[in-house]
C-alpha positions in Angstrom: 12.6 -112.9 142.1 10.0 -115.4 140.9 7.5 -114.8 138.1 4.7 -114.5 140.7 6.6 -112.0 142.8 7.4 -110.0 139.7 3.6 -110.1 138.9 2.8 -108.7 142.4 5.4 -106.0 142.3 4.0 -104.9 138.8 0.5 -105.0 140.1 1.5 -103.0 143.2 3.2 -100.4 140.9 0.3 -100.2 138.6 -2.3 -100.0 141.4 -0.3 -97.1 142.8 -0.7 -95.2 139.7 -4.3 -96.2 139.4 -5.0 -95.0 142.9 -3.6 -91.6 141.9 -6.0 -91.7 138.9 -9.0 -92.7 140.9 -8.1 -90.6 143.9 -6.7 -87.5 142.4 -8.5 -85.1 144.7 -7.9 -87.1 147.9 -5.4 -85.7 150.4 -2.6 -87.9 151.4 -3.8 -88.1 155.0 -7.3 -89.4 154.2 -9.1 -90.0 157.5 -10.0 -93.6 158.5 -13.7 -92.5 158.5 -13.6 -92.1 154.8 -14.7 -95.7 154.1 -17.3 -95.5 156.8 -18.9 -92.6 154.8 -19.2 -94.7 151.7 -21.0 -97.6 153.4 -23.7 -99.0 151.3 -22.9 -100.4 147.7 -21.0 -99.7 144.7 -23.1 -100.2 141.5 -21.2 -101.6 138.5 -22.2 -101.7 134.9 -20.8 -104.4 132.7 -21.3 -105.9 129.3 -20.9 -109.5 127.9 -17.0 -109.2 127.6 -13.7 -108.5 129.5 -12.5 -108.4 132.9 -15.6 -107.0 134.7 -17.6 -110.1 133.5 -14.7 -112.3 135.0 -14.7 -110.4 138.2 -18.3 -110.8 138.7 -18.2 -114.5 137.9 -15.2 -115.1 140.5 -16.9 -113.0 143.3 -13.8 -111.8 144.7 -14.8 -108.0 144.7 -17.8 -108.9 146.9 -15.6 -110.7 149.5 -13.1 -107.7 149.5 -15.7 -105.0 150.0 -17.8 -107.0 152.4 -14.8 -106.5 154.9 -15.6 -102.7 154.6 -19.4 -103.1 155.0 -19.9 -102.3 151.2 -21.9 -104.4 148.9 -21.8 -104.7 145.1 -24.7 -104.4 142.6 -24.1 -105.6 139.0 -26.2 -104.4 136.1 -25.7 -105.7 132.5 -25.9 -103.4 129.6 -26.1 -104.5 126.0 -23.7 -101.8 124.7 -21.5 -99.0 126.0 -23.6 -96.0 125.1 -26.6 -97.2 127.2 -24.2 -98.0 130.0 -22.8 -94.5 130.2 -26.4 -93.2 130.1 -26.9 -95.2 133.3 -23.7 -93.6 134.7 -24.8 -90.2 133.8 -28.3 -90.5 135.3 -27.0 -92.1 138.6 -28.2 -95.6 138.3 -24.6 -96.9 138.3 -21.3 -95.6 139.7 -18.7 -97.4 137.6 -18.4 -99.3 134.5 -16.4 -100.3 131.4 -16.8 -99.4 127.7 -15.0 -99.0 124.4 -13.4 -96.1 122.9 -16.3 -94.2 121.3 -19.0 -94.3 124.0 -17.1 -91.8 126.5 -16.8 -89.4 123.5 -20.5 -89.3 122.8 -21.4 -89.1 126.4 -18.9 -86.3 127.1 -20.2 -84.4 124.0 -23.7 -84.7 125.5 -22.5 -83.2 128.8 -22.3 -86.4 130.9 -20.3 -86.0 134.3 -17.9 -88.8 134.0 -14.1 -89.4 134.5 -11.6 -91.9 133.1 -10.0 -94.0 135.9 -8.1 -96.7 134.0 -8.0 -98.7 130.8 -7.0 -102.2 129.5 -4.4 -102.4 126.8 -5.3 -102.1 123.0 -7.2 -105.1 121.7 -7.8 -104.3 117.9 -8.7 -107.9 117.0 -11.6 -107.9 119.4 -13.9 -106.1 116.9 -14.4 -106.4 113.1 -16.7 -105.7 110.2 -18.1 -109.1 109.1 -20.2 -110.2 106.0 -22.2 -113.4 105.5 -20.3 -116.3 104.5 -21.7 -116.3 101.0 -21.3 -112.6 100.5 -19.6 -111.2 97.3 -18.1 -108.3 99.3 -14.3 -109.0 99.4 -12.7 -105.7 100.3 -13.4 -102.5 102.4 -14.0 -100.5 99.1 -16.9 -102.9 98.2 -18.9 -101.4 101.3 -19.6 -98.3 99.2 -23.4 -98.0 98.9 -24.0 -100.9 101.3 -26.2 -101.3 104.5 -23.9 -101.7 107.6 -25.4 -102.6 110.9 -23.7 -101.1 114.0 -24.4 -99.8 117.4 -24.3 -96.0 117.2 -21.7 -94.4 119.4 -20.0 -97.8 120.2 -16.4 -98.7 119.7 -17.1 -100.1 116.2 -18.6 -96.8 115.1 -15.0 -95.6 115.1 -13.7 -98.8 113.5 -16.2 -98.2 110.6 -14.9 -94.6 110.2 -11.3 -95.7 110.0 -12.0 -98.7 107.7 -13.9 -96.5 105.3 -11.1 -93.9 105.3 -8.6 -96.5 104.5 -10.7 -97.8 101.6 -11.3 -94.2 100.3 -15.0 -94.6 100.8 -16.9 -91.5 102.3 -19.1 -92.1 105.3 -21.9 -90.4 103.3 -21.5 -93.2 100.8 -22.6 -96.1 103.0 -25.9 -96.7 104.7 -25.5 -97.1 108.4 -28.1 -99.0 110.1 -28.1 -98.3 113.9 -29.0 -101.4 115.9 -28.0 -102.8 119.2 -26.2 -106.1 119.0 -29.2 -108.5 119.3 -31.3 -106.7 116.6 -28.2 -106.3 114.4 -27.5 -110.0 114.5 -31.1 -110.7 113.5 -30.8 -108.2 110.6 -27.6 -109.7 109.6 -29.1 -113.3 109.6 -32.1 -112.5 107.5 -30.0 -110.5 104.9 -31.5 -107.1 105.7 -27.9 -105.5 105.8 -24.9 -106.3 103.9 -22.4 -106.2 106.7 -22.2 -105.8 110.5 -19.6 -104.0 112.6 -19.5 -105.8 115.9 -17.3 -106.7 118.9 -16.6 -109.8 121.0 -18.2 -112.0 122.1 -21.0 -111.2 119.5 -18.2 -111.2 116.9 -17.0 -114.7 118.0 -20.6 -115.9 118.0 -21.3 -114.7 114.5 -18.0 -116.4 113.3 -18.7 -119.7 115.1 -22.6 -119.9 114.8 -23.2 -118.2 111.5 -20.0 -118.8 109.6 -19.6 -114.8 109.3 -16.5 -113.8 107.4 -14.3 -111.1 108.7 -13.9 -108.4 106.0 -11.5 -106.4 108.3 -10.8 -106.3 112.1 -9.3 -103.5 114.0 -5.7 -104.4 113.5 -3.9 -101.4 111.8 -7.0 -99.3 112.1 -7.9 -98.7 115.6 -6.6 -99.4 119.1 -9.9 -100.4 120.7 -9.0 -99.7 124.3 -11.4 -100.7 127.1 -11.9 -97.9 129.5 -13.0 -97.9 133.1 -15.1 -94.8 134.0 -16.9 -93.5 137.1 -19.3 -90.7 137.7 -17.4 -87.7 138.6 -19.2 -87.3 141.9 -18.7 -90.8 142.9 -14.9 -90.7 142.0 -14.5 -87.5 144.1 -16.4 -88.9 147.2 -15.2 -92.6 147.1 -11.7 -92.8 145.9 -10.8 -95.6 148.3 -13.6 -97.8 147.1 -12.5 -97.3 143.5 -8.9 -98.1 144.5 -10.3 -101.5 145.9 -12.3 -102.2 142.7 -9.3 -101.5 140.5 -7.1 -103.6 142.7 -9.4 -106.4 142.2 -9.6 -105.8 138.3 -5.8 -105.9 138.3 -5.8 -109.2 140.2 -8.4 -110.8 138.0 -6.4 -109.6 134.9 -3.3 -111.5 136.3 -5.4 -114.5 136.8 -7.3 -114.5 133.5 -4.0 -114.1 131.4 -2.6 -117.4 133.0 -5.7 -119.4 133.1 -7.5 -119.4 129.7 -9.5 -122.6 130.2 -11.0 -121.3 133.5 -11.7 -117.9 131.8 -13.8 -119.6 129.2 -15.7 -121.6 131.8 -16.6 -118.5 133.7 -17.5 -116.5 130.7 -19.7 -119.2 129.2 -21.6 -119.3 132.6 -21.9 -115.6 132.8 -22.9 -115.0 129.2 -24.9 -118.1 128.3 -22.6 -118.6 125.2 -20.8 -121.7 124.4 -17.4 -122.4 125.7 -16.2 -122.5 122.0 -17.4 -119.0 121.4 -16.2 -117.4 124.6 -12.7 -119.1 124.2 -12.4 -117.5 120.8 -13.4 -114.1 122.2 -11.1 -114.5 125.3 -8.1 -115.3 123.0 -8.3 -111.8 121.6 -8.5 -110.1 125.0 -5.7 -107.8 126.2 -5.3 -108.0 130.1 -3.5 -105.5 132.4 -5.4 -102.6 133.7 -3.3 -99.4 133.5 -3.7 -95.7 134.3 -4.9 -93.5 131.4 -1.7 -92.2 130.0 -0.9 -89.2 127.9 -0.7 -91.3 124.8 -4.0 -93.0 125.5 -5.7 -89.6 126.0 -4.1 -88.4 122.8 -5.6 -91.5 121.0 -9.0 -90.7 122.5 -8.7 -87.1 121.3 -8.3 -88.3 117.8 -11.4 -90.4 118.1 -13.3 -87.3 119.4 -11.9 -85.2 116.5 -12.9 -87.8 113.9 -16.6 -87.9 115.2 -16.7 -84.0 115.5 -15.4 -83.5 112.0 -18.3 -85.6 110.6 -20.8 -83.8 112.9 -21.6 -87.1 114.5 -21.3 -85.4 118.0 -23.0 -82.2 118.7 -19.9 -80.2 119.7 -16.1 -80.6 119.7 -14.7 -81.8 123.1 -11.5 -81.8 124.9 -11.0 -85.4 126.3 -8.7 -84.5 129.0 -11.6 -82.5 130.6 -12.9 -85.9 131.7 -10.2 -86.4 134.2 -10.1 -85.4 137.9 -8.7 -82.0 138.3 -5.6 -83.3 140.3 -4.9 -86.1 138.0 -1.3 -86.4 137.0 -1.1 -88.4 133.8 1.5 -91.0 133.6 3.5 -90.9 130.4 3.9 -94.7 130.8 2.7 -97.4 133.2 4.5 -100.7 133.5 
């Protein structure tokens, strides 16, 4: 078996499991009219990172769904929390975010479901300080102002970093800002540190000389999750299967074509090739079903936020799965 044949077999196996994830309530004998009932468009929310940005840049999903009479509408969001707000109010059907946004959204009553995830990518987020900063260790963050996007993946990174350093969350000054405003505050010295993800992280390193105080390695997994509105997932499982199939294909392509990835990301994000190449070097490709282990990891994130009263109530993460979902204990 050639390497390419092995890749195709692996993708078919993974997509079979993802199909079960996205189509958990669909009967095996789904009528041929199901796609016809879903005519129109699928509305996808994305951010300046990862596979969905590549998928948009390559245009393969549009071609695939055009055969079914379905269009694609892309909407860019600055961060995961606002993307999931869009999902909850019905302005998008599907999108990708980091670990923390689904926790905050579920705790707020959002009707969403997990349909897949990319592998852990802990180096894709970090706490950075200005190049001339005197802060050298995580313990030095005590009493300092730290910029971050509330409810985003780096919110959990900050919690775990402080825990490792023995610094109470109450002993730092969180400054909640979206990435663009956080960068401005970081540049003018209004904050002492910034918790941020790629490609904003790579841009801060390359353009500002920001120094990484700590990234996610050894602290967090930093999974990227694909989510859909519960209503859309229940009504359009076949469309989601196609979307996830194309995500898997672009994952395979991106893993083996780093130079082309950088070119596409630069065009899509407006960032330099140097910046996006650094960010892309830290990506983890390979969409998978949401396994028991990943859900357990998400539950730990939820419990951490709940214990600090950062979400309004405790949640059970597995409630954000389709009722008939059979969790895979592993996915190859």
